[in-house]
C-alpha positions, 0 to 999 in steps of 0.5 A: 490489500492494494498490493494483492490486487494484481492477483485477486483483481487484475482488471482493477489493478490495471485500471489503477496503473493506467490512472497512475500517480495522478491517483495520489492527488485525487480527492477520492478513492484510496489516496485520501484514506491512505493520507488519513491513516498516515496522519493518524500514524503520525499523531499516534507516534507510530510513524516518524515522518515530517511530511505526510504527503511525502509519506503518501508519495513514497508508499503510493510509488512503491505499491504501484511499482509492485502492482506493475511487476506483479502483473508483468511477472505473476509467477514472481510474487505471491501473497507473502510478498505483498505482506513483505511489501507492507512490512517494508513500507511500515518500517520506512514510515518509522514503525518498529520492526516488531510492530511492522511485522505484526501489522503487516501479517494480520488477517485482512478483511474480506472485500467483495468487488462484485 
C-alpha cells in the first residue's frame, strides 16, 4: 500500500519522503508495524533473515526509493509495479517465489485518508 502512495496520495508520499529514513527509527507510524510484521514472518518461518532491523532498513530504503521515482516519473510506474516491488521485497526476506507472488498480488483493503 505504501508503494502506491505516489499515485493515490502524492501529498502523503511527499511528506513521507521529506521525513525520509529518520521515519524508520520512529516509535510510531508505519515503521513499528512493519517491524512487527517482519518479526511475525520470522517467527512463522516465512522470512529467513537474521536481524529484523536490517530487514526493516532494506525494505524501507527500497520503498522510499520507489516512492521518489514514482513521484519524479509518474508515467514510468503503475499499480503492477508496486505489486512487483512487494513481491521482490518478500523474496528478499526469504519467502518462496510462489508465496511471495500470491501475497503481493492479493487485493488490498480500502483505506480512507479523508
